C-alpha positions in Angstrom: 0.0 0.0 0.0 1.6 3.3 -1.1 2.5 5.8 1.6 0.3 8.9 1.4 1.8 12.4 1.8 0.7 14.7 4.5 -2.3 16.9 4.0 -1.8 20.6 4.1 -3.6 21.1 7.4 -0.7 19.2 9.1 2.0 21.6 7.8 1.2 24.7 9.7 -0.7 25.4 12.9 -2.5 28.6 12.6 -3.4 30.6 15.8 -7.1 30.9 16.3 -6.8 32.7 19.7 -9.6 30.6 21.0 -8.8 31.6 24.6 -9.4 35.3 23.9 -12.9 36.7 24.2 -14.6 37.4 20.9 -14.9 41.1 21.7 -11.1 41.4 22.2 -10.1 43.1 19.0 -6.6 44.3 19.8 -3.9 44.6 22.4 -5.7 47.7 23.6 -8.2 45.4 25.2 -5.6 43.2 26.8 -4.2 43.6 30.3 -0.4 43.9 29.9 1.5 41.0 31.5 3.5 42.1 34.6 6.0 39.3 34.3 8.0 37.3 31.7 5.8 34.7 30.2 6.7 31.0 30.7 9.5 31.4 33.2 7.7 30.2 36.4 10.6 27.8 37.3 13.2 30.6 37.1 11.0 33.0 39.0 10.5 30.6 41.8 14.2 30.1 42.1 14.7 33.9 42.4 11.9 34.2 45.0 13.5 31.3 47.0 17.0 32.9 47.0 15.7 36.4 47.9 13.8 35.0 50.9 17.0 33.4 52.4 19.3 35.8 54.3 22.1 33.4 55.0 25.5 33.6 53.2 25.9 31.9 49.8 22.4 32.2 48.5 23.3 34.2 45.5 21.8 33.5 42.1 23.2 32.4 38.7 20.6 33.0 36.0 21.2 30.6 33.1 19.9 31.0 29.6 20.6 32.3 26.2 20.6 36.0 25.4 17.2 37.4 24.5 15.1 35.4 27.0 14.4 38.4 29.1 16.3 37.2 32.1 17.3 40.7 33.3 13.8 42.1 32.6 12.1 39.3 34.5 14.3 39.7 37.5 14.1 43.5 37.6 10.3 43.3 37.3 10.1 40.8 40.2 12.5 42.8 42.4 10.6 46.1 41.7 7.3 44.4 42.5 8.2 42.3 45.5 10.3 44.3 48.0 12.3 41.7 49.9 13.1 44.4 52.4 9.4 44.7 53.4 10.2 42.4 56.4 11.4 45.5 58.4 15.1 45.1 57.9 16.5 48.6 57.9 18.8 50.2 55.3 21.7 52.5 56.1 23.7 55.4 54.8 27.5 54.8 55.0 29.9 57.6 55.5 33.7 57.8 55.9 35.1 60.3 58.4 38.6 61.0 59.7 40.2 58.8 62.3 41.9 61.4 64.4 44.1 58.9 66.1 45.3 57.1 62.9 44.8 59.1 59.8 45.6 56.2 57.4 42.6 54.3 58.7 39.4 56.3 58.1 36.4 55.3 60.2 33.0 54.2 59.0 29.8 55.8 60.3 26.5 53.9 59.9 23.5 56.2 59.7 19.8 55.5 59.2 18.8 55.6 55.6 18.4 59.1 54.2 20.3 60.9 57.1 23.8 60.8 55.6 23.6 64.0 53.7 21.7 65.7 56.5 24.6 64.8 58.9 27.1 66.1 56.4 25.3 69.4 56.1 25.1 69.7 59.9 28.9 69.2 60.2 29.5 71.7 57.4 27.2 74.2 59.1 29.1 73.6 62.4 32.4 74.2 60.8 31.2 77.4 59.1 30.1 78.6 62.5 33.3 77.6 64.2 35.5 79.2 61.5 33.7 82.5 62.3 33.1 82.1 66.1 36.5 80.8 67.3 38.5 83.8 66.0 35.9 86.2 67.5 36.2 84.4 70.9 39.9 85.3 70.9 39.4 88.8 69.7 37.7 90.6 72.6 38.6 92.5 75.7 37.8 89.7 78.1 40.3 87.4 76.5 42.9 90.1 76.1 42.5 91.0 79.8 42.9 87.4 81.0 45.9 86.8 78.7 47.4 90.1 79.7 47.1 89.3 83.3 48.9 86.0 82.7 51.6 87.9 80.8 52.0 90.4 83.7 52.3 87.6 86.2 55.0 86.0 84.1 56.9 89.3 83.8 56.6 90.1 87.5 58.0 86.7 88.4 60.8 86.9 85.8 61.7 90.5 87.0 61.6 89.4 90.6 64.0 86.5 90.1 66.4 88.6 88.0 66.2 91.6 90.4 67.5 89.6 93.3 70.5 88.4 91.3 71.1 91.9 89.9 71.3 93.4 93.4 73.5 90.6 94.7 75.9 91.1 91.7 75.9 94.9 92.1 77.0 94.5 95.8 79.9 92.5 94.5 80.8 95.1 91.8 79.4 92.9 89.0 76.6 94.0 86.5 74.0 91.7 85.0 73.0 92.8 81.5 71.2 91.5 78.4 73.1 91.2 75.1 71.7 92.1 71.7 71.5 88.3 71.0 69.2 87.9 74.0 71.7 86.3 76.3 72.4 87.3 79.9 76.0 88.6 80.6 77.9 89.1 83.9 80.6 91.9 83.7 83.0 93.1 86.4 82.5 96.8 87.4 85.1 99.6 87.7 83.0 101.8 89.9 79.8 102.4 88.0 81.3 101.4 84.6 82.3 98.0 83.3 86.0 97.2 83.4 87.7 97.4 80.1 90.5 95.0 79.1 93.1 97.6 80.0 91.6 98.5 83.4 91.0 94.9 84.3 94.6 94.0 83.4 95.8 96.7 85.9 94.2 94.9 88.7 96.2 92.6 90.9 96.0 88.9 90.3 94.2 88.5 93.6 91.6 91.1 92.6 91.2 89.5 89.1 90.9 86.0 90.8 88.3 87.4 93.2 86.2 88.8 90.3 86.4 85.5 88.4 85.3 83.5 91.5 82.4 85.9 92.1 81.3 85.8 88.4 81.5 81.9 88.4 79.4 81.8 91.5 76.9 84.3 90.1 76.8 82.3 86.8 75.7 79.2 88.7 72.9 81.2 90.2 72.1 82.7 86.8 71.7 79.3 85.2 69.3 78.3 88.0 67.3 81.4 87.4 67.3 80.8 83.6 65.9 77.4 84.3 63.4 79.0 86.6 62.5 81.5 83.8 62.0 78.7 81.3 59.7 76.9 83.7 57.8 80.1 84.2 57.4 80.5 80.4 56.2 76.9 80.1 53.8 77.4 82.9 52.6 80.6 81.2 52.3 78.6 77.9 50.2 75.9 79.7 48.0 78.6 81.2 47.5 80.3 77.9 46.8 76.9 76.3 44.3 76.2 79.1 42.8 79.6 78.7 42.5 79.1 74.9 40.9 75.6 75.4 38.5 77.0 77.9 37.5 79.8 75.6 37.4 77.4 72.5 35.6 74.7 74.5 32.8 77.1 75.4 32.3 77.9 71.8 32.7 74.4 70.5 30.4 72.8 73.1 27.8 75.5 72.4 27.6 74.6 68.8 28.2 70.9 68.9 25.8 70.1 71.7 22.6 70.2 69.6 24.1 67.8 67.0 25.1 65.4 69.8 21.6 65.6 71.2 20.1 64.9 67.7 22.2 61.8 67.3 22.2 60.6 70.9 20.8 57.2 69.9 23.7 56.7 67.4 26.7 55.7 69.6 29.2 55.7 66.7 28.2 59.2 65.8 28.4 60.5 69.4 31.8 58.9 69.7 32.9 60.6 66.5 31.6 64.0 67.6 33.4 63.7 70.9 36.7 62.8 69.1 36.1 65.7 66.7 35.6 68.1 69.6 38.9 67.0 71.2 40.7 67.3 67.8 39.4 70.8 67.2 40.8 71.9 70.6 44.1 70.3 69.7 44.2 72.1 66.3 42.9 75.5 67.1 45.6 77.0 64.9 43.6 75.8 61.8 40.7 78.0 62.8 42.8 80.9 64.1 44.9 81.1 61.0 48.2 81.4 62.8 50.2 79.6 60.1 49.2 80.5 56.6 50.9 77.5 55.0 49.4 75.0 57.5 46.0 76.5 57.1 46.2 76.4 53.3 47.1 72.7 53.4 44.3 72.0 55.8 41.7 73.7 53.5 43.4 72.4 50.3 41.6 71.6 47.1 38.1 70.5 47.6 36.4 72.9 50.0 37.8 76.2 50.9 35.1 76.9 53.5 36.0 74.1 56.0 39.0 72.1 57.0 39.3 68.8 55.1 39.8 66.7 58.3 36.3 67.5 59.5 34.5 66.8 56.2 32.0 63.9 56.1 32.3 61.7 53.0 28.8 60.3 52.3 29.7 57.1 50.4 26.1 55.7 50.1 22.9 57.7 50.6 19.6 56.0 50.6 17.1 58.8 50.2 14.3 56.5 51.3 13.8 52.9 52.4 13.4 51.7 48.8 15.2 48.4 48.2 18.5 49.0 46.4 18.6 47.4 43.0 21.8 48.1 41.1 22.7 47.0 37.5 26.4 47.1 36.8 27.0 47.1 33.0 30.8 47.6 33.2 32.0 45.5 36.1 35.7 46.5 36.4 37.5 46.4 39.8 37.0 50.1 40.6 33.4 50.3 39.5 32.4 47.4 41.8 34.6 47.9 44.9 35.2 51.6 44.8 38.6 53.4 44.8 40.6 56.1 46.5 41.3 59.2 44.4 44.5 61.3 44.6 44.6 65.1 44.7 47.4 67.5 43.9 48.3 70.6 45.9 51.2 72.8 44.9 52.8 69.9 43.1 52.3 67.5 46.0 50.1 64.4 45.5 48.1 63.5 48.5 44.9 61.6 49.5 42.6 61.3 52.4 39.2 59.8 53.5 37.3 62.5 51.6 38.6 61.1 48.3 37.2 57.6 48.8 34.7 56.8 46.1 31.9 54.2 46.2 31.4 51.2 43.9 28.4 49.2 42.9 28.6 47.0 45.9 28.4 50.0 48.2 25.3 51.3 46.4 23.7 47.8 46.4 24.5 47.1 50.0 21.3 45.9 51.7 19.8 45.0 48.2 20.8 43.3 45.0 23.6 43.7 42.4 23.0 42.4 38.9 25.9 41.7 36.5 26.8 39.8 33.4 28.9 36.7 34.3 31.2 36.9 31.3 32.0 40.6 31.8 32.8 39.9 35.4 35.2 37.0 34.5 36.8 39.1 31.7 38.0 41.9 34.0 41.2 41.2 36.0 40.9 40.6 39.7 37.1 41.2 39.8 36.0 37.6 40.3 38.5 37.0 43.1 37.6 40.3 44.8 33.9 39.5 44.5 34.4 36.0 46.1 36.5 37.6 48.9 33.8 40.1 49.7 31.0 37.6 49.7 32.9 35.1 51.9 33.9 37.8 54.5 30.6 39.7 54.1 32.7 42.8 54.3 33.5 45.5 51.8 37.0 46.9 51.7 38.1 49.8 49.6 41.7 48.6 48.9 44.2 50.0 46.4 44.2 47.7 43.4 47.5 49.3 42.2 49.2 48.4 45.4 48.1 44.8 45.3 49.1 44.5 41.6 52.5 46.2 41.8 53.4 45.0 45.3 54.7 48.5 45.9 55.2 50.1 49.3 53.3 53.3 48.3 51.6 54.8 51.3 47.8 54.5 50.9 44.7 54.6 53.0 43.4 51.5 54.7 39.7 52.4 55.3 37.7 50.5 57.9 35.6 47.7 56.3 31.9 48.2 55.7 29.6 45.2 56.6 28.2 43.7 53.4 24.7 42.4 53.1 24.0 42.0 49.4 22.5 39.4 46.9 24.5 39.0 43.7 22.6 37.9 40.5 24.9 36.9 37.6 23.5 36.4 34.1 25.2 33.9 31.9 25.0 31.0 29.5 25.3 27.3 30.2 29.0 27.1 29.0 30.1 29.7 31.5 28.1 28.0 34.3 29.7 24.7 33.5 33.2 26.1 33.5 32.7 27.8 36.8 31.2 24.6 38.3 34.1 22.6 37.1 37.1 24.9 37.7 36.1 27.0 40.7 35.2 25.2 43.9 34.0 28.4 45.5 31.3 29.0 42.9 28.9 26.3 44.2 29.4 27.6 47.7 28.7 31.2 46.9 26.1 30.8 44.2 23.8 28.1 45.6 20.7 29.0 43.6 20.4 28.5 39.8 17.6 30.2 38.0 17.2 28.2 34.8 15.4 30.1 32.1 13.3 28.1 29.5 13.8 28.6 25.8 10.2 27.6 25.0 6.8 26.9 26.5 3.9 24.6 25.6 1.4 26.1 23.1 -2.1 25.9 24.4 -5.2 28.1 24.2 -4.3 29.4 27.7 -0.6 30.0 26.9 -1.6 31.8 23.7 -3.6 34.2 25.8 -0.6 34.7 28.1 1.5 35.4 25.0 -1.0 37.9 23.7 -0.8 39.7 27.0 3.0 39.6 26.8 2.8 41.2 23.3 0.5 43.8 24.9 3.0 44.6 27.6 5.8 45.2 25.0 3.4 47.4 22.9 2.4 49.5 26.0 5.9 49.7 27.5 7.3 51.0 24.2 4.4 53.3 23.2 3.8 51.4 19.9 0.7 51.2 17.8 -1.7 48.5 19.1 -1.8 45.1 17.3 -5.1 43.9 15.9 -6.2 40.3 16.5 -4.8 38.9 13.3 -1.4 40.5 14.0 -1.3 38.9 17.4 -2.1 35.6 15.8 0.7 36.0 13.2 3.2 36.9 15.9 2.3 33.8 17.9 2.7 31.7 14.7 6.1 33.3 14.2 7.0 32.4 17.8 6.0 28.8 17.1 8.2 28.7 14.0 11.1 30.1 16.0 10.5 27.2 18.5 10.5 24.8 15.5 7.4 23.1 16.9 3.6 23.4 16.3 3.0 22.8 20.0 5.6 25.2 21.5 6.2 28.9 21.7 9.6 30.5 21.7 10.4 32.5 24.9 13.1 34.6 23.2 11.4 37.9 24.1 14.1 39.9 22.3 13.0 38.4 18.9 9.4 39.2 19.6 10.2 42.8 20.8 12.3 43.4 17.6 9.6 42.1 15.4 7.0 44.4 17.1 9.3 47.4 16.7 9.8 46.7 13.0 6.1 46.0 12.5 5.3 49.3 14.2 7.7 51.1 11.9 6.1 49.6 8.8 2.6 50.4 10.1 3.5 54.0 10.8 5.3 54.4 7.5 2.0 53.3 5.8 0.0 55.8 7.9 -1.9 52.9 9.6 -3.5 53.4 13.0 -2.9 49.8 14.1 -0.4 47.0 13.5 -2.0 44.5 11.2 -1.0 41.0 10.0 0.3 42.4 6.7 2.6 44.8 8.5 4.1 41.9 10.5 4.6 40.0 7.2 6.4 43.0 5.7 8.6 43.3 8.8 9.5 39.5 8.5 10.3 39.9 4.8 12.5 42.9 5.6 14.3 41.0 8.3 14.9 38.1 6.0 16.1 40.2 3.2 18.7 41.9 5.4 20.4 38.7 6.5 19.8 36.3 3.5 22.7 37.4 1.3 24.4 34.0 1.7 21.2 32.1 0.9 20.8 34.1 -2.3 24.4 33.4 -3.3 23.9 29.6 -2.7 20.6 29.6 -4.6 22.3 31.4 -7.5 24.8 28.5 -7.8 21.8 26.2 -8.6 20.4 28.8 -11.1 23.7 29.0 -13.1 24.5 25.3 -12.8 27.6 25.7 -10.7 26.0 23.3 -8.1 24.9 20.1 -9.9 21.5 18.7 -8.9 18.6 17.0 -10.6 15.0 17.6 -9.4 13.4 15.2 -11.9 14.2 11.8 -13.4 15.9 8.8 -11.8 19.5 7.8 -11.1 21.3 4.8 -9.6 23.3 5.4 -6.4 22.4 9.1 -6.4 20.0 10.9 -4.0 19.2 14.4 -2.9 19.9 14.9 0.8 19.0 18.0 2.8 21.2 20.2 5.0 21.0 23.5 6.9 23.5 26.3 6.5 23.7 28.7 9.5 25.1 32.1 10.0 25.1 34.1 13.3 21.6 35.4 12.7 20.1 33.3 9.9 19.7 29.7 8.8 18.4 28.2 5.5 18.1 24.9 3.8 20.1 23.7 0.8 19.9 20.3 -0.9 23.1 18.2 -1.5 23.7 15.5 -4.0 24.9 12.3 -2.2 26.4 9.5 -4.3 27.4 5.9 -3.6 29.5 3.6 -5.8 30.5 0.0 -5.3 33.5 -2.2 -6.1 34.8 -5.6 -5.0 35.8 -5.6 -1.4 35.1 -6.8 2.1 31.8 -5.0 2.8 33.4 -1.7 4.1 31.6 1.6 3.6 34.3 4.0 2.7 33.3 7.5 4.0 35.2 9.9 1.7 34.3 12.9 3.9 35.9 11.3 6.9 39.0 10.2 5.0 39.8 13.7 3.8 38.9 15.1 7.3 35.9 17.0 6.0 33.4 14.9 8.0 32.7 15.6 11.6 32.5 12.9 14.3 28.6 12.9 14.4 28.5 12.3 10.6 31.1 9.5 11.0 28.9 7.9 13.7 25.9 8.0 11.3 27.9 6.3 8.6 29.0 3.6 11.1 25.3 3.1 12.2 24.1 2.7 8.6 27.0 0.3 8.0 25.8 -1.8 10.9 22.3 -1.8 9.5 23.6 -2.8 6.0 25.5 -5.7 7.6 22.3 -6.8 9.4 20.4 -6.9 6.1 22.8 -8.3 3.6 25.4 -10.0 5.8 23.1 -12.5 7.6 24.9 -15.5 6.1 28.0 -14.2 4.3 30.2 -11.2 4.2 29.2 -8.5 1.8 31.6 -8.7 -1.2 31.4 -5.1 -2.1 33.2 -1.9 -0.8 31.1 1.2 -1.0 32.4 4.7 -1.6 30.1 7.3 -0.2 30.4 11.1 -0.5 28.6 14.5 -0.6 29.2 15.9 -4.1 30.6 19.4 -4.3 31.0 19.7 -0.5 34.2 21.6 0.3 33.5 23.2 3.7 33.0 20.2 5.9 30.0 18.0 6.8 28.7 17.1 10.2 25.5 15.7 11.7 23.7 12.4 11.1 20.6 13.8 9.4 21.8 12.4 6.0 22.2 8.8 7.2 18.9 7.6 5.7 19.7 9.3 2.4 23.1 7.6 2.4 21.6 4.2 3.1 19.1 4.6 0.2 22.0 5.6 -2.2 24.0 2.5 -1.1 21.0 0.1 -1.5 20.3 1.6 -4.9 23.9 1.0 -5.9 23.7 -2.6 -4.5 20.4 -3.4 -6.3 21.1 -1.3 -9.4 17.6 0.2 -8.9 17.4 4.0 -9.7 16.2 6.5 -7.1 13.8 9.4 -7.8 15.6 12.7 -8.2 12.4 14.7 -7.7 12.3 13.7 -4.1 14.7 14.7 -1.3 15.1 13.0 2.0 16.3 14.0 5.5 16.5 12.0 8.7 18.8 9.9 10.8 18.4 6.3 11.6 19.4 3.8 14.2 20.9 0.3 13.8 17.4 -1.1 13.3 16.6 1.2 10.4 14.1 3.3 12.5 13.8 6.9 11.4 15.0 9.4 14.0 14.1 13.2 14.2 16.5 15.9 13.0 16.7 19.6 13.4 15.9 22.4 10.9 13.2 20.4 9.1 11.3 23.6 8.0 14.4 25.2 6.5 15.4 21.9 4.7 12.0 21.5 3.1 11.8 25.1 2.0 15.4 24.9 0.6 14.5 22.0 -1.6 11.2 23.7 -2.6 13.1 26.8 -3.7 15.6 24.7 -5.7 12.7 22.9 -7.4 11.3 26.2 -8.4 14.7 27.2 -9.9 15.2 23.9 -11.8 11.5 23.6 -12.9 8.5 22.7 -10.9 7.0 19.2 -11.3 3.9 18.0 -9.5 5.6 14.9 -8.3 8.3 16.7 -6.3 8.5 16.5 -2.5 10.5 15.7 0.6 10.7 12.6 2.9 11.1 13.3 6.7 10.9 11.2 9.8 7.4 11.0 11.3 8.7 12.2 14.6 9.4 15.6 12.9 5.8 16.1 11.8 5.0 18.3 14.9 8.0 20.5 13.9 6.3 21.7 10.7 5.6 25.4 10.5 6.2 25.9 6.8 6.1 29.0 4.6 2.8 30.0 3.2 3.8 29.4 -0.4 5.0 25.8 0.4 1.7 25.1 2.2 -0.3 26.4 -0.8 1.7 24.3 -3.2 1.1 21.2 -1.2 -2.6 22.1 -0.9 -2.7 22.2 -4.7 -0.9 18.9 -5.1 2.2 20.6 -6.6 4.5 19.5 -3.8 4.5 16.6 -1.2 5.8 15.7 2.2 5.9 12.1 3.2 6.5 11.1 6.9 8.1 7.7 7.6 8.9 5.5 10.6 11.5 3.3 8.9 14.1 3.7 6.2 12.4 0.9 4.2 9.4 3.2 3.7 11.8 5.8 2.1 13.2 3.1 -0.2 9.7 2.3 -1.3 8.8 5.9 -2.1 12.1 6.5 -3.9 12.1 3.3 -6.0 8.4 2.6 -6.4 9.1 -1.0 -5.2 8.8 -2.6 -1.7 12.0 -2.9 0.2 11.3 -6.5 1.1 10.9 -8.6 4.3 13.3 -11.3 5.3 12.2 -14.9 5.5 14.4 -17.5 7.1 13.3 -20.0 4.4 13.5 -18.0 1.2 15.3 -14.8 2.2 14.1 -11.5 0.6 11.4 -11.7 -2.2 13.1 -11.5 -5.6 10.8 -8.6 -6.7 11.8 -6.5 -3.8 14.7 -4.0 -3.6 16.5 -6.0 -0.9 15.9 -9.2 -2.8 17.5 -7.8 -6.0 20.4 -6.5 -4.1 20.8 -9.8 -2.3 20.7 -11.7 -5.6 23.5 -9.4 -7.0 25.6 -9.9 -3.9 25.2 -13.6 -4.0 26.3 -13.6 -7.6 29.5 -11.9 -6.6 30.3 -14.3 -3.7 
């Protein structure tokens, strides 16, 4: 009984949108979908990871580009605030460590108060810069300091007067030199002795003066020490006076701030330390040393000293859950860095030059990054693992770590880290990390696996229509009418290569909608209709189909040899798919088999010249095993077969031609010609059963186009495995040709059915008594082989 070709209703599944209400005329009447369609498994994984606060429950989102991974995650995070459980967020500030300037301190403030605290400190400094000099520029301060000076002078004069009187009684004067030193000189009456008058004295008198002066010098040294102590005492008193005056001013202004932050122990401790430091560095405010003051106020803010600035690293203006997307994850952009400033040719840095990274901004929330970009940048992956393990964020100098130099740099206090990392990547990157990095599984315990496709049902078509509506509404496009929605769903099914599936590559759908919207607007339409979608699809194909047109031209000008009518022995039309980065198309290949005396080997020419891939070689070995099971039941096959793809110069892989190759070999064995108006695709197992292959739509359409080039015949068609029938979503012109009986598609379960279609004769069934029937293909082949044995 001849095998019937498929009817046209089996070749394309049109979308009837049965799940939509009859009065739903366009996307305008559809509620936009607030989530990515068909990704329930991935969404549950994200929800699970976000609900667990323990270390290591970070997420690796797996899936090809264009699935809407980032869109889905962002929509979920914006809709479901994991911080709604009452866990507070904080502002993080760096301030000076007055005891160790190289180790700036961290201040943790309630969310939204960081900039307020910074402004209050700036206001405090502005007030102190004005108030402190005024406190030292009034009569009360002058009076108190003058009193202390007078007391010092009186004590100094009293101590010196006693020595002066004693010296005078002994005819010695005490005087002050121009260099500021004290000098004892022997007197000649009321005037000092000159060298001449002193020389005229007797030795006894000279000796007496020397002894007296030595004795007085001893007392003078004691008095000088006493004077020094008096000056130190005076300096201490002045310092104490200055501190008392300054303290009154500082306490007056700083007390309200301390009161406002009395519940923040870290802030109170910092304000206390700052108060002490201001008293220790009053000269900064009193401008006693211009150079020191200039350096203290250098570069960034001329209004207040640098050491009292507040560097607000992270400011959360409200309690909104931080969601940060880092598109360029280099070391500095993630972990922050310390800038350098230049002042009068000198390079310096301090805590006010610390800059935040993505991890700082995402602290308390989520950081989203592309896995490949993270792994491409030096030191980023190791730094990220270190931060996640320690749950601390350190702003370290990458340059110092890389160069191993001893350059002085800051060592800021670590910031506690509470963040979820979501990495987006493909399967290959995921497998590499699993295999080569033992820390990966520990730190990224949750995998969000995004689906490529979803089942196509009436309900899922409604979901998909709502998904189309969400893209239209989000992008402000023209609305799609009902037929346009149906055409886009059919396109999605074609992208999935399955009548019963829908593709989840949202980027492809979004691109198609954008281009359809452009076509509709260009034609002054008020709505996107099915013909606009068709035009957009044709435009897409035209842009990327240069290679296909070139290949088809080789059939037109006869460069590529192929027959699409008639018969030939050992020759068959196989089907293959050629792919570029953004397009694939089908193209037929002539496969030939020749025989010669030998030991039954199938000589794969493609493999021998290293143009055949390992999967193709496996397919040839499988068909060789099937051949041996058919014709080698009693004796060895006495023929060697040479098998090749004609005019194939770029390599062959895949096993989808194995049924075609077997048919060519059987034709050569039996000397029965094969139809050239029929092409075949499909792999087979060792029992001859047809197995499904990929790209079936492109393969059929490729042969259909070549038939049109070579001359259409009503007998032309393609044989495919029956298991590929559900993959058929063929072009409209192919479906119409089949409907008119001008082209045919046969589906088969076994390679013997293909032999029957291609030769018009039964393949033949084996009988233990009589072997294969003589009028069958296998029987004729067996008879020929027996004649050669």
